[in-house]
Structures are given as structure tokens and as C-alpha cells.
N, CA, C and O atoms as a GROMACS GRO file, in nm:
protein
  636
    1MET      N    1   4.755   8.491  41.789
    1MET     CA    2   4.723   8.672  41.777
    1MET      C    3   4.596   8.660  41.890
    1MET      O    4   4.522   8.569  41.928
    2GLU      N    5   4.615   8.817  41.925
    2GLU     CA    6   4.499   8.836  41.985
    2GLU      C    7   4.352   8.900  41.870
    2GLU      O    8   4.367   8.951  41.759
    3GLN      N    9   4.231   8.878  41.935
    3GLN     CA   10   4.111   8.900  41.840
    3GLN      C   11   4.164   9.077  41.779
    3GLN      O   12   4.176   9.094  41.658
    4GLN      N   13   4.185   9.172  41.856
    4GLN     CA   14   4.180   9.255  41.786
    4GLN      C   15   4.298   9.307  41.701
    4GLN      O   16   4.276   9.412  41.641
    5GLU      N   17   4.422   9.248  41.686
    5GLU     CA   18   4.522   9.212  41.599
    5GLU      C   19   4.507   9.140  41.496
    5GLU      O   20   4.584   9.143  41.400
    6LEU      N   21   4.413   9.075  41.504
    6LEU     CA   22   4.322   9.010  41.364
    6LEU      C   23   4.271   9.071  41.316
    6LEU      O   24   4.311   9.097  41.202
    7ASN      N   25   4.149   9.136  41.363
    7ASN     CA   26   4.091   9.252  41.281
    7ASN      C   27   4.189   9.375  41.227
    7ASN      O   28   4.186   9.418  41.112
    8GLN      N   29   4.276   9.420  41.332
    8GLN     CA   30   4.368   9.498  41.271
    8GLN      C   31   4.434   9.449  41.121
    8GLN      O   32   4.449   9.511  41.016
    9LEU      N   33   4.459   9.344  41.150
    9LEU     CA   34   4.538   9.295  41.026
    9LEU      C   35   4.467   9.274  40.924
    9LEU      O   36   4.513   9.300  40.812
   10ILE      N   37   4.326   9.219  40.941
   10ILE     CA   38   4.227   9.184  40.825
   10ILE      C   39   4.210   9.363  40.744
   10ILE      O   40   4.229   9.380  40.624
   11GLN      N   41   4.176   9.470  40.834
   11GLN     CA   42   4.153   9.571  40.801
   11GLN      C   43   4.283   9.615  40.655
   11GLN      O   44   4.262   9.657  40.541
   12ASP      N   45   4.423   9.577  40.735
   12ASP     CA   46   4.527   9.622  40.651
   12ASP      C   47   4.550   9.550  40.492
   12ASP      O   48   4.582   9.598  40.384
   13TYR      N   49   4.524   9.446  40.526
   13TYR     CA   50   4.515   9.356  40.385
   13TYR      C   51   4.354   9.374  40.282
   13TYR      O   52   4.326   9.310  40.181
   14GLU      N   53   4.255   9.504  40.362
   14GLU     CA   54   4.136   9.490  40.291
   14GLU      C   55   4.161   9.509  40.118
   14GLU      O   56   4.094   9.447  40.036
   15ARG      N   57   4.294   9.628  40.076
   15ARG     CA   58   4.312   9.626  39.935
   15ARG      C   59   4.322   9.523  39.871
   15ARG      O   60   4.268   9.510  39.761
   16LEU      N   61   4.395   9.427  39.931
   16LEU     CA   62   4.421   9.262  39.899
   16LEU      C   63   4.295   9.177  39.844
   16LEU      O   64   4.272   9.124  39.735
   17PHE      N   65   4.234   9.185  39.949
   17PHE     CA   66   4.098   9.101  39.878
   17PHE      C   67   3.994   9.217  39.778
   17PHE      O   68   3.894   9.159  39.736
   18HIS      N   69   4.000   9.322  39.749
   18HIS     CA   70   3.970   9.391  39.643
   18HIS      C   71   4.007   9.383  39.548
   18HIS      O   72   3.935   9.405  39.450
   19LYS      N   73   4.179   9.335  39.535
   19LYS     CA   74   4.235   9.299  39.411
   19LYS      C   75   4.248   9.176  39.363
   19LYS      O   76   4.264   9.147  39.244
   20VAL      N   77   4.239   9.101  39.454
   20VAL     CA   78   4.216   8.917  39.429
   20VAL      C   79   4.067   8.925  39.340
   20VAL      O   80   4.055   8.885  39.224
   21LEU      N   81   3.938   8.997  39.436
   21LEU     CA   82   3.771   8.982  39.362
   21LEU      C   83   3.857   9.024  39.238
   21LEU      O   84   3.891   8.928  39.170
   22GLN      N   85   3.899   9.143  39.194
   22GLN     CA   86   3.924   9.206  39.059
   22GLN      C   87   3.957   9.094  38.927
   22GLN      O   88   3.903   9.065  38.820
   23ARG      N   89   4.053   9.060  38.989
   23ARG     CA   90   4.127   8.986  38.919
   23ARG      C   91   4.055   8.821  38.891
   23ARG      O   92   4.099   8.730  38.822
   24CYS      N   93   3.932   8.828  38.975
   24CYS     CA   94   3.822   8.696  38.957
   24CYS      C   95   3.729   8.736  38.833
   24CYS      O   96   3.675   8.652  38.760
   25SER      N   97   3.716   8.880  38.817
   25SER     CA   98   3.619   8.963  38.787
   25SER      C   99   3.477   8.940  38.797
   25SER      O  100   3.383   8.898  38.730
   26LEU      N  101   3.517   9.011  38.969
   26LEU     CA  102   3.414   9.006  39.098
   26LEU      C  103   3.403   9.154  39.117
   26LEU      O  104   3.484   9.182  39.205
   27PHE      N  105   3.337   9.272  39.072
   27PHE     CA  106   3.343   9.408  39.117
   27PHE      C  107   3.268   9.452  39.190
   27PHE      O  108   3.176   9.375  39.221
   28PRO      N  109   3.266   9.569  39.243
   28PRO     CA  110   3.143   9.602  39.351
   28PRO      C  111   3.008   9.606  39.263
   28PRO      O  112   2.997   9.618  39.140
   29GLY      N  113   2.929   9.597  39.339
   29GLY     CA  114   2.774   9.601  39.312
   29GLY      C  115   2.726   9.492  39.235
   29GLY      O  116   2.607   9.479  39.210
   30GLN      N  117   2.843   9.388  39.184
   30GLN     CA  118   2.759   9.237  39.139
   30GLN      C  119   2.702   9.193  39.298
   30GLN      O  120   2.731   9.226  39.413
   31VAL      N  121   2.620   9.113  39.242
   31VAL     CA  122   2.529   9.037  39.337
   31VAL      C  123   2.622   8.974  39.435
   31VAL      O  124   2.617   9.022  39.549
   32ASP      N  125   2.716   8.866  39.412
   32ASP     CA  126   2.790   8.802  39.495
   32ASP      C  127   2.940   8.855  39.531
   32ASP      O  128   3.037   8.790  39.569
   33TYR      N  129   2.926   9.012  39.504
   33TYR     CA  130   3.059   9.041  39.543
   33TYR      C  131   3.065   9.048  39.695
   33TYR      O  132   3.159   8.982  39.739
   34GLU      N  133   3.004   9.099  39.775
   34GLU     CA  134   3.003   9.117  39.954
   34GLU      C  135   3.042   8.945  40.002
   34GLU      O  136   3.126   8.919  40.087
   35ASP      N  137   2.959   8.839  39.925
   35ASP     CA  138   3.007   8.736  39.928
   35ASP      C  139   3.144   8.710  39.942
   35ASP      O  140   3.231   8.713  40.029
   36HIS      N  141   3.131   8.687  39.829
   36HIS     CA  142   3.338   8.651  39.782
   36HIS      C  143   3.412   8.751  39.900
   36HIS      O  144   3.500   8.718  39.980
   37LEU      N  145   3.365   8.846  39.888
   37LEU     CA  146   3.437   8.957  39.969
   37LEU      C  147   3.496   8.877  40.148
   37LEU      O  148   3.606   8.868  40.204
   38GLN      N  149   3.358   8.836  40.181
   38GLN     CA  150   3.375   8.797  40.325
   38GLN      C  151   3.435   8.631  40.328
   38GLN      O  152   3.505   8.590  40.421
   39GLU      N  153   3.401   8.557  40.226
   39GLU     CA  154   3.489   8.444  40.223
   39GLU      C  155   3.643   8.435  40.235
   39GLU      O  156   3.694   8.340  40.294
   40LEU      N  157   3.715   8.534  40.180
   40LEU     CA  158   3.794   8.561  40.131
   40LEU      C  159   3.869   8.627  40.276
   40LEU      O  160   3.986   8.600  40.303
   41ARG      N  161   3.791   8.710  40.355
   41ARG     CA  162   3.824   8.785  40.460
   41ARG      C  163   3.865   8.674  40.573
   41ARG      O  164   3.961   8.674  40.650
   42LEU      N  165   3.727   8.548  40.554
   42LEU     CA  166   3.778   8.426  40.622
   42LEU      C  167   3.828   8.332  40.624
   42LEU      O  168   3.817   8.244  40.710
   43LEU      N  169   3.911   8.333  40.504
   43LEU     CA  170   4.054   8.265  40.451
   43LEU      C  171   4.163   8.301  40.473
   43LEU      O  172   4.262   8.230  40.485
   44PHE      N  173   4.154   8.423  40.481
   44PHE     CA  174   4.256   8.503  40.534
   44PHE      C  175   4.281   8.489  40.689
   44PHE      O  176   4.391   8.457  40.736
   45PHE      N  177   4.182   8.513  40.755
   45PHE     CA  178   4.141   8.511  40.934
   45PHE      C  179   4.171   8.332  40.966
   45PHE      O  180   4.216   8.296  41.075
   46MET      N  181   4.138   8.231  40.854
   46MET     CA  182   4.185   8.078  40.931
   46MET      C  183   4.362   8.098  40.891
   46MET      O  184   4.453   8.069  40.969
   47ARG      N  185   4.376   8.141  40.789
   47ARG     CA  186   4.549   8.157  40.775
   47ARG      C  187   4.629   8.241  40.865
   47ARG      O  188   4.751   8.227  40.880
   48ALA      N  189   4.562   8.322  40.919
   48ALA     CA  190   4.636   8.486  41.012
   48ALA      C  191   4.633   8.400  41.173
   48ALA      O  192   4.705   8.450  41.259
   49LYS      N  193   4.572   8.302  41.203
   49LYS     CA  194   4.536   8.277  41.347
   49LYS      C  195   4.611   8.191  41.364
   49LYS      O  196   4.621   8.142  41.477
   50GLU      N  197   4.675   8.152  41.276
   50GLU     CA  198   4.799   7.972  41.334
   50GLU      C  199   4.878   8.127  41.361
   50GLU      O  200   4.874   8.115  41.483
   51TYR      N  201   4.928   8.225  41.346
   51TYR     CA  202   5.077   8.264  41.394
   51TYR      C  203   5.062   8.329  41.518
   51TYR      O  204   4.947   8.362  41.548
   52ALA      N  205   5.163   8.356  41.604
   52ALA     CA  206   5.151   8.425  41.727
   52ALA      C  207   5.157   8.575  41.692
   52ALA      O  208   5.101   8.653  41.770
   53THR      N  209   5.210   8.615  41.600
   53THR     CA  210   5.233   8.774  41.616
   53THR      C  211   5.223   8.811  41.464
   53THR      O  212   5.246   8.728  41.376
   54LYS      N  213   5.180   8.962  41.435
   54LYS     CA  214   5.173   9.013  41.301
   54LYS      C  215   5.294   9.013  41.248
   54LYS      O  216   5.287   8.985  41.128
   55SER      N  217   5.439   9.037  41.297
   55SER     CA  218   5.561   8.998  41.229
   55SER      C  219   5.587   8.876  41.160
   55SER      O  220   5.627   8.860  41.044
   56GLU      N  221   5.552   8.775  41.265
   56GLU     CA  222   5.577   8.611  41.214
   56GLU      C  223   5.468   8.591  41.112
   56GLU      O  224   5.499   8.505  41.030
   57PHE      N  225   5.306   8.664  41.086
   57PHE     CA  226   5.286   8.609  40.976
   57PHE      C  227   5.305   8.702  40.863
   57PHE      O  228   5.257   8.668  40.755
   58GLU      N  229   5.353   8.786  40.869
   58GLU     CA  230   5.395   8.894  40.754
   58GLU      C  231   5.556   8.824  40.711
   58GLU      O  232   5.597   8.841  40.596
   59ALA      N  233   5.629   8.755  40.798
   59ALA     CA  234   5.767   8.701  40.755
   59ALA      C  235   5.697   8.578  40.682
   59ALA      O  236   5.751   8.577  40.571
   60ASP      N  237   5.644   8.517  40.685
   60ASP     CA  238   5.585   8.374  40.618
   60ASP      C  239   5.515   8.404  40.553
   60ASP      O  240   5.501   8.303  40.484
   61ASN      N  241   5.420   8.508  40.499
   61ASN     CA  242   5.331   8.542  40.380
   61ASN      C  243   5.392   8.665  40.324
   61ASN      O  244   5.365   8.763  40.394
   62ASP      N  245   5.466   8.691  40.219
   62ASP     CA  246   5.461   8.796  40.162
   62ASP      C  247   5.321   8.811  40.065
   62ASP      O  248   5.240   8.727  40.027
   63ILE      N  249   5.330   8.940  40.048
   63ILE     CA  250   5.149   9.019  39.971
   63ILE      C  251   5.165   8.891  39.859
   63ILE      O  252   5.066   8.818  39.849
   64THR      N  253   5.304   8.855  39.760
   64THR     CA  254   5.259   8.820  39.618
   64THR      C  255   5.192   8.677  39.662
   64THR      O  256   5.084   8.652  39.607
   65TYR      N  257   5.252   8.566  39.768
   65TYR     CA  258   5.219   8.457  39.806
   65TYR      C  259   5.058   8.496  39.856
   65TYR      O  260   4.964   8.443  39.795
   66LEU      N  261   5.034   8.583  39.958
   66LEU     CA  262   4.943   8.570  39.982
   66LEU      C  263   4.798   8.593  39.844
   66LEU      O  264   4.689   8.535  39.838
   67PHE      N  265   4.846   8.677  39.772
   67PHE     CA  266   4.750   8.703  39.648
   67PHE      C  267   4.709   8.555  39.609
   67PHE      O  268   4.599   8.502  39.622
   68ARG      N  269   4.839   8.494  39.554
   68ARG     CA  270   4.856   8.383  39.464
   68ARG      C  271   4.734   8.328  39.518
   68ARG      O  272   4.631   8.323  39.452
   69HIS      N  273   4.748   8.265  39.696
   69HIS     CA  274   4.708   8.188  39.774
   69HIS      C  275   4.552   8.192  39.761
   69HIS      O  276   4.474   8.102  39.732
   70LEU      N  277   4.526   8.350  39.798
   70LEU     CA  278   4.361   8.392  39.804
   70LEU      C  279   4.300   8.366  39.681
   70LEU      O  280   4.192   8.308  39.665
   71LEU      N  281   4.371   8.411  39.596
   71LEU     CA  282   4.337   8.384  39.411
   71LEU      C  283   4.314   8.253  39.385
   71LEU      O  284   4.229   8.231  39.299
   72TRP      N  285   4.361   8.171  39.431
   72TRP     CA  286   4.347   7.968  39.367
   72TRP      C  287   4.211   7.950  39.452
   72TRP      O  288   4.113   7.891  39.407
   73ARG      N  289   4.217   8.014  39.592
   73ARG     CA  290   4.153   7.943  39.677
   73ARG      C  291   3.990   8.032  39.641
   73ARG      O  292   3.888   7.974  39.679
   74MET      N  293   3.976   8.156  39.576
   74MET     CA  294   3.866   8.223  39.550
   74MET      C  295   3.776   8.142  39.360
   74MET      O  296   3.664   8.119  39.317
   75ILE      N  297   3.922   8.131  39.312
   75ILE     CA  298   3.892   8.026  39.175
   75ILE      C  299   3.834   7.884  39.194
   75ILE      O  300   3.751   7.831  39.120
   76ASP      N  301   3.904   7.814  39.331
   76ASP     CA  302   3.791   7.721  39.365
   76ASP      C  303   3.706   7.716  39.409
   76ASP      O  304   3.650   7.607  39.392
   77THR      N  305   3.648   7.796  39.475
   77THR     CA  306   3.516   7.844  39.514
   77THR      C  307   3.436   7.876  39.427
   77THR      O  308   3.324   7.825  39.427
   78LYS      N  309   3.474   7.971  39.330
   78LYS     CA  310   3.367   7.998  39.267
   78LYS      C  311   3.314   7.897  39.107
   78LYS      O  312   3.218   7.911  39.030
   79ARG      N  313   3.451   7.780  39.111
   79ARG     CA  314   3.470   7.664  39.030
   79ARG      C  315   3.339   7.558  39.121
   79ARG      O  316   3.234   7.526  39.065
   80LYS      N  317   3.367   7.520  39.246
   80LYS     CA  318   3.288   7.421  39.320
   80LYS      C  319   3.085   7.517  39.324
   80LYS      O  320   2.975   7.468  39.348
   81LYS      N  321   3.106   7.582  39.307
   81LYS     CA  322   2.939   7.713  39.311
   81LYS      C  323   2.907   7.612  39.162
   81LYS      O  324   2.843   7.507  39.165
   82TYR      N  325   2.962   7.665  39.050
   82TYR     CA  326   2.936   7.656  38.933
   82TYR      C  327   2.902   7.499  38.896
   82TYR      O  328   2.816   7.463  38.816
   83LEU      N  329   2.989   7.414  38.971
   83LEU     CA  330   2.926   7.285  38.958
   83LEU      C  331   2.815   7.231  39.032
   83LEU      O  332   2.767   7.122  38.999
   84GLU      N  333   2.763   7.306  39.146
   84GLU     CA  334   2.641   7.283  39.221
   84GLU      C  335   2.551   7.339  39.106
   84GLU      O  336   2.484   7.267  39.032
   85ILE      N  337   2.556   7.439  39.101
   85ILE     CA  338   2.445   7.500  39.015
   85ILE      C  339   2.407   7.399  38.868
   85ILE      O  340   2.296   7.369  38.826
   86GLU      N  341   2.548   7.361  38.810
   86GLU     CA  342   2.492   7.277  38.666
   86GLU      C  343   2.456   7.108  38.734
   86GLU      O  344   2.406   7.017  38.668
   87GLU      N  345   2.488   7.102  38.850
   87GLU     CA  346   2.397   7.017  38.911
   87GLU      C  347   2.303   6.995  38.940
   87GLU      O  348   2.260   6.880  38.939
   88VAL      N  349   2.232   7.105  38.978
   88VAL     CA  350   2.077   7.146  39.007
   88VAL      C  351   2.017   7.160  38.856
   88VAL      O  352   1.907   7.154  38.801
   89THR      N  353   2.111   7.176  38.830
   89THR     CA  354   2.009   7.260  38.652
   89THR      C  355   1.981   7.110  38.605
   89THR      O  356   1.889   7.098  38.524
   90ASP      N  357   2.045   7.002  38.641
   90ASP     CA  358   2.034   6.866  38.582
   90ASP      C  359   1.954   6.831  38.656
   90ASP      O  360   1.846   6.852  38.601
   91GLU      N  361   1.937   6.789  38.750
   91GLU     CA  362   1.886   6.777  38.845
   91GLU      C  363   1.706   6.810  38.787
   91GLU      O  364   1.632   6.732  38.727
   92ILE      N  365   1.684   6.928  38.824
   92ILE     CA  366   1.543   7.003  38.725
   92ILE      C  367   1.554   6.950  38.579
   92ILE      O  368   1.438   6.923  38.544
   93LEU      N  369   1.614   6.932  38.509
   93LEU     CA  370   1.581   6.868  38.397
   93LEU      C  371   1.557   6.743  38.390
   93LEU      O  372   1.498   6.699  38.292
   94ASP      N  373   1.590   6.676  38.473
   94ASP     CA  374   1.541   6.534  38.488
   94ASP      C  375   1.396   6.542  38.543
   94ASP      O  376   1.339   6.433  38.535
   95TYR      N  377   1.322   6.642  38.598
   95TYR     CA  378   1.194   6.604  38.624
   95TYR      C  379   1.100   6.705  38.491
   95TYR      O  380   0.985   6.744  38.469
   96LEU      N  381   1.182   6.710  38.453
   96LEU     CA  382   1.111   6.831  38.324
   96LEU      C  383   1.016   6.683  38.244
   96LEU      O  384   1.064   6.571  38.226
   97PRO      N  385   0.872   6.730  38.206
   97PRO     CA  386   0.835   6.619  38.100
   97PRO      C  387   0.926   6.578  37.974
   97PRO      O  388   1.006   6.646  37.908
   98ASN      N  389   0.895   6.480  37.965
   98ASN     CA  390   1.001   6.444  37.830
   98ASN      C  391   0.905   6.467  37.724
   98ASN      O  392   0.802   6.399  37.729
   99GLU      N  393   0.922   6.565  37.610
   99GLU     CA  394   0.833   6.584  37.501
   99GLU      C  395   0.917   6.535  37.368
   99GLU      O  396   1.035   6.563  37.347
  100ASP      N  397   0.866   6.489  37.315
  100ASP     CA  398   0.942   6.416  37.172
  100ASP      C  399   0.986   6.529  37.102
  100ASP      O  400   0.906   6.598  37.039
  101PRO      N  401   1.175   6.570  37.108
  101PRO     CA  402   1.193   6.694  37.013
  101PRO      C  403   1.200   6.644  36.880
  101PRO      O  404   1.253   6.736  36.818
  102THR      N  405   1.175   6.540  36.790
  102THR     CA  406   1.150   6.518  36.714
  102THR      C  407   1.052   6.605  36.595
  102THR      O  408   1.071   6.662  36.488
  103ASP      N  409   0.914   6.568  36.706
  103ASP     CA  410   0.822   6.610  36.616
  103ASP      C  411   0.819   6.773  36.624
  103ASP      O  412   0.800   6.823  36.513
  104PHE      N  413   0.833   6.868  36.731
  104PHE     CA  414   0.894   6.960  36.742
  104PHE      C  415   0.976   7.043  36.659
  104PHE      O  416   0.971   7.164  36.640
  105HIS      N  417   1.071   6.934  36.604
  105HIS     CA  418   1.192   6.998  36.495
  105HIS      C  419   1.130   6.965  36.341
  105HIS      O  420   1.167   7.006  36.230
  106PHE      N  421   1.031   6.884  36.376
  106PHE     CA  422   0.980   6.891  36.223
  106PHE      C  423   0.910   6.942  36.191
  106PHE      O  424   0.916   6.978  36.074
  107GLU      N  425   0.779   6.986  36.282
  107GLU     CA  426   0.696   7.087  36.277
  107GLU      C  427   0.783   7.248  36.265
  107GLU      O  428   0.736   7.332  36.189
  108SER      N  429   0.871   7.270  36.323
  108SER     CA  430   0.910   7.395  36.308
  108SER      C  431   1.017   7.406  36.194
  108SER      O  432   1.060   7.514  36.157
  109LEU      N  433   1.065   7.257  36.129
  109LEU     CA  434   1.110   7.298  36.006
  109LEU      C  435   1.036   7.280  35.860
  109LEU      O  436   1.083   7.316  35.752
  110ASP      N  437   0.907   7.215  35.884
  110ASP     CA  438   0.754   7.254  35.816
  110ASP      C  439   0.730   7.414  35.769
  110ASP      O  440   0.707   7.467  35.661
  111ARG      N  441   0.743   7.455  35.882
  111ARG     CA  442   0.759   7.624  35.920
  111ARG      C  443   0.830   7.679  35.849
  111ARG      O  444   0.798   7.732  35.743
  112LEU      N  445   0.934   7.675  35.896
  112LEU     CA  446   1.070   7.751  35.803
  112LEU      C  447   1.020   7.713  35.669
  112LEU      O  448   0.988   7.814  35.607
  113ALA      N  449   1.002   7.608  35.604
  113ALA     CA  450   1.009   7.606  35.464
  113ALA      C  451   0.880   7.676  35.398
  113ALA      O  452   0.907   7.748  35.302
  114ARG      N  453   0.777   7.668  35.426
  114ARG     CA  454   0.635   7.702  35.421
  114ARG      C  455   0.720   7.868  35.405
  114ARG      O  456   0.747   7.903  35.290
  115PHE      N  457   0.756   7.957  35.517
  115PHE     CA  458   0.791   8.094  35.530
  115PHE      C  459   0.918   8.061  35.407
  115PHE      O  460   0.877   8.137  35.319
  116TYR      N  461   1.001   8.019  35.368
  116TYR     CA  462   1.097   8.040  35.242
  116TYR      C  463   1.013   8.047  35.130
  116TYR      O  464   1.010   8.143  35.054
  117GLN      N  465   0.919   7.903  35.116
  117GLN     CA  466   0.814   7.919  34.981
  117GLN      C  467   0.788   8.096  34.957
  117GLN      O  468   0.814   8.175  34.866
  118GLN      N  469   0.734   8.103  35.069
  118GLN     CA  470   0.662   8.237  35.043
  118GLN      C  471   0.702   8.375  35.019
  118GLN      O  472   0.640   8.478  34.994
  119LEU      N  473   0.839   8.338  35.037
  119LEU     CA  474   0.940   8.473  35.024
  119LEU      C  475   0.939   8.511  34.879
  119LEU      O  476   0.892   8.433  34.796
  120SER      N  477   1.003   8.662  34.835
  120SER     CA  478   0.976   8.636  34.696
  120SER      C  479   1.123   8.595  34.658
  120SER      O  480   1.204   8.549  34.739
  121PRO      N  481   1.151   8.620  34.507
  121PRO     CA  482   1.294   8.559  34.482
  121PRO      C  483   1.436   8.629  34.533
  121PRO      O  484   1.551   8.589  34.549
  122LYS      N  485   1.368   8.750  34.548
  122LYS     CA  486   1.502   8.852  34.598
  122LYS      C  487   1.506   8.804  34.729
  122LYS      O  488   1.611   8.740  34.741
  123ASP      N  489   1.435   8.803  34.842
  123ASP     CA  490   1.417   8.778  34.949
  123ASP      C  491   1.487   8.644  34.965
  123ASP      O  492   1.584   8.649  35.041
  124GLN      N  493   1.466   8.553  34.923
  124GLN     CA  494   1.525   8.421  34.912
  124GLN      C  495   1.647   8.402  34.891
  124GLN      O  496   1.715   8.312  34.940
  125GLN      N  497   1.696   8.514  34.790
  125GLN     CA  498   1.862   8.543  34.809
  125GLN      C  499   1.884   8.550  34.925
  125GLN      O  500   1.922   8.457  34.996
  126LYS      N  501   1.858   8.682  34.962
  126LYS     CA  502   1.906   8.748  35.087
  126LYS      C  503   1.860   8.655  35.239
  126LYS      O  504   1.921   8.674  35.344
  127CYS      N  505   1.772   8.579  35.231
  127CYS     CA  506   1.805   8.469  35.321
  127CYS      C  507   1.896   8.380  35.306
  127CYS      O  508   1.929   8.339  35.417
  128ARG      N  509   1.966   8.316  35.203
  128ARG     CA  510   2.025   8.224  35.138
  128ARG      C  511   2.167   8.313  35.217
  128ARG      O  512   2.253   8.252  35.280
  129ALA      N  513   2.168   8.406  35.204
  129ALA     CA  514   2.322   8.485  35.180
  129ALA      C  515   2.356   8.502  35.332
  129ALA      O  516   2.472   8.490  35.371
  130LEU      N  517   2.223   8.539  35.442
  130LEU     CA  518   2.264   8.491  35.559
  130LEU      C  519   2.252   8.425  35.572
  130LEU      O  520   2.268   8.435  35.694
  131LEU      N  521   2.224   8.300  35.556
  131LEU     CA  522   2.230   8.170  35.642
  131LEU      C  523   2.375   8.094  35.614
  131LEU      O  524   2.440   8.036  35.701
  132THR      N  525   2.411   8.106  35.478
  132THR     CA  526   2.555   8.090  35.417
  132THR      C  527   2.673   8.122  35.457
  132THR      O  528   2.781   8.064  35.446
  133ASN      N  529   2.617   8.293  35.542
  133ASN     CA  530   2.710   8.340  35.577
  133ASN      C  531   2.822   8.422  35.478
  133ASN      O  532   2.931   8.466  35.514
  134GLU      N  533   2.767   8.429  35.353
  134GLU     CA  534   2.803   8.516  35.257
  134GLU      C  535   2.894   8.656  35.317
  134GLU      O  536   2.870   8.737  35.406
  135ASN      N  537   2.972   8.645  35.249
  135ASN     CA  538   3.054   8.798  35.272
  135ASN      C  539   2.974   8.910  35.274
  135ASN      O  540   2.977   8.995  35.186
  136LEU      N  541   2.887   8.914  35.394
  136LEU     CA  542   2.830   9.086  35.404
  136LEU      C  543   2.872   9.156  35.472
  136LEU      O  544   2.979   9.124  35.523
  137SER      N  545   2.829   9.249  35.497
  137SER     CA  546   2.908   9.361  35.598
  137SER      C  547   2.827   9.341  35.778
  137SER      O  548   2.778   9.239  35.824
  138ARG      N  549   2.836   9.433  35.823
  138ARG     CA  550   2.776   9.406  35.936
  138ARG      C  551   2.688   9.430  35.940
  138ARG      O  552   2.609   9.380  36.020
  139GLN      N  553   2.648   9.551  35.826
  139GLN     CA  554   2.526   9.659  35.845
  139GLN      C  555   2.424   9.600  35.771
  139GLN      O  556   2.306   9.636  35.773
  140ASN      N  557   2.476   9.499  35.701
  140ASN     CA  558   2.389   9.434  35.542
  140ASN      C  559   2.327   9.270  35.671
  140ASN      O  560   2.221   9.207  35.680
  141LYS      N  561   2.439   9.263  35.731
  141LYS     CA  562   2.348   9.150  35.845
  141LYS      C  563   2.233   9.202  35.901
  141LYS      O  564   2.116   9.177  35.871
  142SER      N  565   2.282   9.286  35.996
  142SER     CA  566   2.197   9.329  36.069
  142SER      C  567   2.036   9.396  36.015
  142SER      O  568   1.930   9.384  36.076
  143ARG      N  569   2.055   9.458  35.900
  143ARG     CA  570   1.925   9.458  35.814
  143ARG      C  571   1.829   9.353  35.796
  143ARG      O  572   1.709   9.340  35.824
  144TYR      N  573   1.938   9.261  35.728
  144TYR     CA  574   1.882   9.099  35.689
  144TYR      C  575   1.793   9.101  35.801
  144TYR      O  576   1.683   9.154  35.817
  145ARG      N  577   1.874   9.022  35.886
  145ARG     CA  578   1.808   9.009  36.025
  145ARG      C  579   1.679   9.080  36.064
  145ARG      O  580   1.567   9.029  36.070
  146LYS      N  581   1.715   9.218  36.093
  146LYS     CA  582   1.584   9.305  36.118
  146LYS      C  583   1.465   9.241  36.008
  146LYS      O  584   1.364   9.187  36.054
  147TYR      N  585   1.483   9.251  35.878
  147TYR     CA  586   1.392   9.244  35.807
  147TYR      C  587   1.317   9.095  35.818
  147TYR      O  588   1.196   9.086  35.837
  148PHE      N  589   1.390   9.000  35.806
  148PHE     CA  590   1.306   8.908  35.832
  148PHE      C  591   1.239   8.871  35.960
  148PHE      O  592   1.145   8.793  35.977
  149ARG      N  593   1.313   8.953  36.058
  149ARG     CA  594   1.274   8.904  36.198
  149ARG      C  595   1.109   8.939  36.196
  149ARG      O  596   1.020   8.872  36.249
  150LYS      N  597   1.098   9.042  36.134
  150LYS     CA  598   0.950   9.102  36.111
  150LYS      C  599   0.897   9.021  36.032
  150LYS      O  600   0.814   8.943  36.079
  151HIS      N  601   0.924   9.017  35.911
  151HIS     CA  602   0.824   8.902  35.850
  151HIS      C  603   0.838   8.763  35.920
  151HIS      O  604   0.741   8.687  35.930
  152PHE      N  605   0.918   8.743  35.952
  152PHE     CA  606   0.905   8.609  36.029
  152PHE      C  607   0.784   8.598  36.135
  152PHE      O  608   0.714   8.498  36.125
  153GLN      N  609   0.761   8.672  36.214
  153GLN     CA  610   0.700   8.702  36.349
  153GLN      C  611   0.572   8.735  36.295
  153GLN      O  612   0.472   8.689  36.352
  154HIS      N  613   0.552   8.843  36.144
  154HIS     CA  614   0.391   8.830  36.120
  154HIS      C  615   0.354   8.710  36.028
  154HIS      O  616   0.235   8.700  35.997
  155SER      N  617   0.425   8.637  35.990
  155SER     CA  618   0.419   8.510  35.928
  155SER      C  619   0.337   8.405  36.028
  155SER      O  620   0.223   8.358  36.020
  156PHE      N  621   0.462   8.386  36.140
  156PHE     CA  622   0.367   8.300  36.225
  156PHE      C  623   0.244   8.375  36.331
  156PHE      O  624   0.174   8.299  36.397
  157GLU      N  625   0.226   8.523  36.341
  157GLU     CA  626   0.110   8.545  36.364
  157GLU      C  627   0.001   8.475  36.304
  157GLU      O  628  -0.078   8.402  36.364
  158LYS      N  629  -0.001   8.509  36.146
  158LYS     CA  630  -0.130   8.408  36.100
  158LYS      C  631  -0.174   8.311  36.111
  158LYS      O  632  -0.291   8.298  36.076
  159VAL      N  633  -0.106   8.206  36.161
  159VAL     CA  634  -0.089   8.047  36.221
  159VAL      C  635  -0.118   8.033  36.321
  159VAL      O  636  -0.109   7.921  36.372
   0.00000   0.00000   0.00000
């Protein structure tokens, strides 16, 4: 196929690219949307350039096949990028200074215990209900969280 035919073919299948991205939960306005759209166009171009004519291409590649092919390639691409990000994150974590988490953990537990002891018996009961996930309504859970958040922040400002 000539370059002009390929460009026209890509324009004809533009809606397919957007549908594939939508299926992958990528929508216009998101950061990587244009990058993924361009990647789909390249995948499509690589597949289409092997054919001599547009009619040959359309005969061998019906729309459902192209959709599935592009969808799976996009899923693979997203997975590979996710794995790369995980590897980079792991490398960064390796270079961070190792602090002893047990010291921090015990210190936090001690602070929480002191905070709990400072509460009134009624507030302690509310705290236990929130922590044990008793049958509280969503509204009460929200109220209790807000109440304890305020007291917790106030308590730690003193320290």
C-alpha cells in the first residue's frame, strides 16, 4: 500500500482506536491518552503495511478481529509499563535508608495507648466500636472518625 492509502486507512479506523482505549479505561484528557492512541496507530500501521491493497487488508482483518488484536496489544503494553514502574519503585526503595520499623511501631503503639487512656469511658466505647467494626451506620462511622481525628490531632500537637 502507498503511504497515502495507509494514512487514509488509519483515519478510517480512528473510531476503533478510541473504542479500544475506552475499553482499556483510558479516556480523552487523561495524561497517557494521546501516547496510547499514537501507539495504537503505530500497531495498526505495522499490521496494515504488509498488505498490497486496502481491500486485501479488510478481507483478512474484520473489525472484531482488529478490535481484539489491538485491545490485547494495548493491555500488554499497559502491563509492561506497570511492571517497569514497579521495578523502578523497588529500586528506589532499595536506596532509601533503612530505619528500624519496630522502634517506630512501638513508639506509635505507645502514643496510641496513651491517647486511648486519655479518652473518657464513653469515647473509649466509641473507639472500640469503630475499631471492631460493630454494626454502626455509615453516618455514625463518619461522625466518630471526624471526632477522633480532631482529638487525635490535638493530642499529638501537645507532644
